[in-house]
C-alpha positions as CSV (number, residue, x, y, z in Angstrom):
1,M,132.9,148.8,110.1
2,P,132.0,150.0,113.6
3,K,133.6,153.3,114.6
4,P,134.0,154.7,118.1
5,L,131.6,157.4,119.2
6,S,134.4,160.0,119.8
7,F,132.1,162.7,121.2
8,V,130.3,160.4,123.6
9,D,133.7,159.0,124.8
10,N,134.9,162.6,125.5
11,A,131.6,164.2,126.6
12,D,133.0,165.2,130.0
13,R,135.4,167.6,128.2
14,F,132.4,169.5,126.9
15,K,130.3,169.9,130.0
16,F,131.0,173.7,129.9
17,A,128.9,173.9,126.7
18,T,126.3,171.2,127.2
19,S,123.4,173.6,126.8
20,K,124.8,174.6,123.4
21,I,125.4,171.2,121.9
22,M,122.9,169.1,119.9
23,H,124.2,165.5,119.6
24,G,122.8,162.5,117.7
25,T,124.0,159.1,116.7
26,F,123.8,158.0,113.1
27,T,123.4,154.2,112.8
28,G,123.3,153.9,109.0
29,P,121.2,151.6,106.8
30,A,120.9,147.9,107.6
31,D,121.7,146.8,104.0
32,P,125.5,146.0,103.8
33,G,125.4,146.7,100.0
34,F,124.6,150.3,100.6
35,Y,128.1,150.9,102.0
36,K,129.8,150.2,98.7
37,V,129.0,153.8,97.6
38,P,130.7,156.0,100.2
39,F,129.2,159.3,99.0
40,Q,125.7,157.9,99.6
41,I,126.7,157.4,103.3
42,E,128.2,160.9,103.4
43,G,124.9,162.3,102.0
44,M,122.9,160.5,104.6
45,H,125.1,162.0,107.4
46,R,124.4,165.4,106.1
47,S,120.7,164.8,105.9
48,A,120.8,163.6,109.5
49,V,122.2,167.0,110.4
50,N,118.9,168.6,109.3
51,S,117.0,166.6,111.9
52,L,119.4,167.9,114.6
53,L,119.1,171.4,113.3
54,R,115.3,171.4,113.5
55,D,115.5,170.0,117.1
56,S,118.0,172.6,118.2
57,G,115.6,175.4,118.8
58,I,117.0,177.6,116.0
59,L,114.7,180.5,115.1
60,P,113.9,182.2,111.8
61,G,116.4,185.0,111.3
62,D,119.1,183.3,113.3
63,I,122.5,183.1,111.6
64,L,123.4,179.5,110.6
65,I,126.9,178.6,109.7
66,M,127.4,175.3,107.7
67,A,130.9,174.0,107.8
68,D,132.9,170.8,108.1
69,A,134.9,170.3,111.3
70,D,138.1,171.3,109.6
71,E,136.6,174.5,108.2
72,I,137.1,177.2,110.9
73,P,135.6,180.7,110.6
74,S,137.7,183.3,112.4
75,R,136.4,185.2,115.4
76,H,136.2,188.5,113.5
77,T,134.0,186.7,110.9
78,I,131.6,185.5,113.5
79,R,131.4,188.9,115.0
80,L,130.8,190.5,111.7
81,L,127.9,188.1,111.0
82,Q,126.4,188.9,114.4
83,W,126.6,192.6,113.8
84,C,125.0,192.6,110.3
85,D,121.3,192.7,109.6
86,G,119.7,190.9,106.7
87,I,122.7,189.0,105.3
88,P,122.1,187.1,102.1
89,P,123.3,183.5,101.8
90,L,127.0,183.8,101.4
91,H,130.0,181.5,101.3
92,L,133.1,181.9,103.5
93,E,136.4,182.1,101.7
94,L,138.8,180.1,103.9
95,R,142.6,179.9,103.4
96,H,143.3,176.2,102.6
97,Y,146.2,174.4,104.4
98,L,147.3,170.8,104.2
99,Y,148.7,168.8,107.2
100,S,149.4,172.0,109.2
101,F,149.7,175.8,108.9
102,E,153.2,175.2,107.5
103,F,151.7,174.3,104.1
104,P,149.3,177.0,102.8
105,V,147.7,175.7,99.5
106,D,145.5,178.6,98.3
107,Y,142.2,180.3,98.9
108,S,140.1,177.7,97.1
109,S,138.0,176.7,100.1
110,W,134.5,178.1,99.7
111,R,132.0,175.4,100.6
112,S,131.3,176.6,104.2
113,S,128.5,179.1,104.2
114,A,126.4,181.4,106.4
115,H,122.6,181.9,106.2
116,Q,119.7,183.5,107.9
117,F,117.7,180.5,108.9
118,G,114.3,180.0,107.4
119,P,111.7,177.3,106.9
120,L,113.3,176.1,103.7
121,T,116.9,176.1,105.0
122,Q,118.6,172.7,104.5
123,Y,122.1,171.6,105.5
124,R,124.3,171.6,102.4
125,H,128.0,171.7,101.6
126,S,127.8,172.9,98.0
127,R,127.3,176.1,96.0
128,Q,124.3,178.1,97.3
129,S,125.2,181.7,96.4
130,D,127.4,183.9,94.2
131,I,128.5,186.0,97.2
132,M,131.6,185.2,99.2
133,L,133.1,186.8,102.3
134,A,136.9,187.1,101.7
135,D,139.6,185.9,104.2
136,A,137.0,184.5,106.6
137,G,139.1,181.8,108.3
138,W,141.0,178.6,107.8
139,H,140.5,175.2,106.3
140,C,143.1,172.8,107.6
141,S,142.9,169.4,105.8
142,F,144.5,166.3,107.3
143,C,145.8,168.4,110.2
144,F,146.2,165.5,112.7
145,R,148.4,165.1,115.7
146,S,149.4,161.5,115.1
147,I,150.2,159.2,112.2
148,K,147.5,156.7,113.2
149,E,144.9,159.5,112.7
150,F,146.1,159.9,109.2
151,V,145.8,156.2,108.6
152,F,142.2,156.2,110.0
153,K,141.0,159.0,107.7
154,M,142.7,157.5,104.6
155,K,140.9,154.3,105.2
156,A,137.6,155.7,106.4
157,Y,136.6,158.8,104.4
158,S,134.7,159.1,101.1
159,H,137.9,158.8,99.0
160,A,139.1,155.6,100.6
161,D,139.4,154.1,97.1
162,R,142.5,156.2,96.6
163,V,144.5,153.9,98.9
164,R,145.7,151.7,96.0
165,S,148.2,149.7,98.0
166,S,148.8,148.8,101.7
167,S,152.2,150.6,101.3
168,Y,150.3,153.9,101.3
169,L,149.5,153.3,104.9
170,E,153.0,152.7,106.1
171,H,153.8,155.2,109.0
172,S,157.3,156.0,107.6
173,R,155.9,156.9,104.2
174,I,153.1,159.1,105.6
175,Q,155.6,160.9,107.9
176,K,157.9,161.6,104.9
177,V,155.0,162.8,102.8
178,I,153.8,165.2,105.5
179,C,157.2,166.8,106.0
180,Q,157.7,167.3,102.3
181,G,154.2,168.7,101.6
182,D,153.4,166.0,99.0
183,D,150.2,164.2,98.2
184,L,149.2,161.3,100.5
185,F,147.6,159.4,97.7
186,D,150.3,160.2,95.1
187,M,147.8,161.9,92.9
188,L,147.9,165.0,90.6
189,P,146.1,168.1,91.9
190,E,142.4,168.3,91.3
191,E,142.0,171.3,89.0
192,F,139.9,172.4,86.1
193,S,142.5,174.1,83.9
194,F,146.0,173.1,82.8
195,R,147.3,176.4,84.1
196,E,146.1,175.6,87.7
197,L,147.3,172.0,87.4
198,I,150.8,173.0,86.4
199,W,151.0,175.7,89.0
200,K,150.1,173.2,91.8
201,M,152.2,170.2,90.7
202,G,154.9,169.2,93.0
203,S,155.4,169.7,96.8
204,I,153.5,172.5,98.5
205,P,156.0,175.4,99.3
206,K,156.6,175.7,103.1
207,S,155.7,178.8,105.0
208,A,157.6,179.9,108.1
209,S,155.1,182.6,108.9
210,A,152.6,182.6,111.8
211,V,150.9,185.8,110.7
212,N,147.1,185.6,110.6
213,L,146.9,182.1,112.1
214,P,144.4,181.3,114.8
215,S,145.4,183.2,118.0
216,Y,144.5,180.2,120.2
217,V,147.0,178.0,118.4
218,I,149.7,180.7,118.8
219,E,148.9,181.2,122.5
220,N,149.1,177.5,123.1
221,A,152.1,176.7,120.8
222,D,153.5,174.0,123.0
223,R,150.2,172.1,122.8
224,F,149.8,172.6,119.0
225,R,153.4,172.4,117.9
226,F,152.3,169.9,115.2
227,L,150.2,172.6,113.5
228,L,152.9,175.3,113.4
229,P,155.8,175.8,110.9
230,G,158.7,173.4,111.8
231,G,156.5,170.9,113.6
232,C,155.9,168.3,110.9
233,L,157.3,165.4,112.9
234,R,154.3,163.5,114.4
């Protein structure tokens, strides 16, 4: 299904950083049957990033951070990486939130990583090292401003098969789930031990704290009310 080119449609908003942005358009394979396996498409997207990376002008020894759009390293993490010489490949431990910073899940987000770029460096979003930098930022999943954005992602991303009924996409249901901290797909937590599974069953406990949240969000609280404690209504 065709999707809007969101960056192209909003390119004027990023004129201040034009010289720092590498942009490309991924058209996908022509064979319609290929799209029946969503993770193959996701893998092709990640491979396409390698082409952009090679065209970006990055040099051997430069620090490369690999992260999804909702995985946000903190400012002090970026500065630390800039100050250090000869860092090994390391993962960034990000505090995981769901729907907003009102629902902290745990510190299980580790897939974003930092590397010194070299000729064999490839974009990946999987385990590459045994070293992890603690408390390195935030991972805010499904942290959208509007209900229609929740619906779009539920239908479009790699786990779209979890939408087992059209009722899952009803706006009133989604709004209720968000404010209760429940699972959008009505699934059990994905864990590897019964202890972790039992610990995470049920709604995510709410947090009223704004300590250690991104300073830009706090300074622009009126604009980002939906991300802060008490702002679950979309």
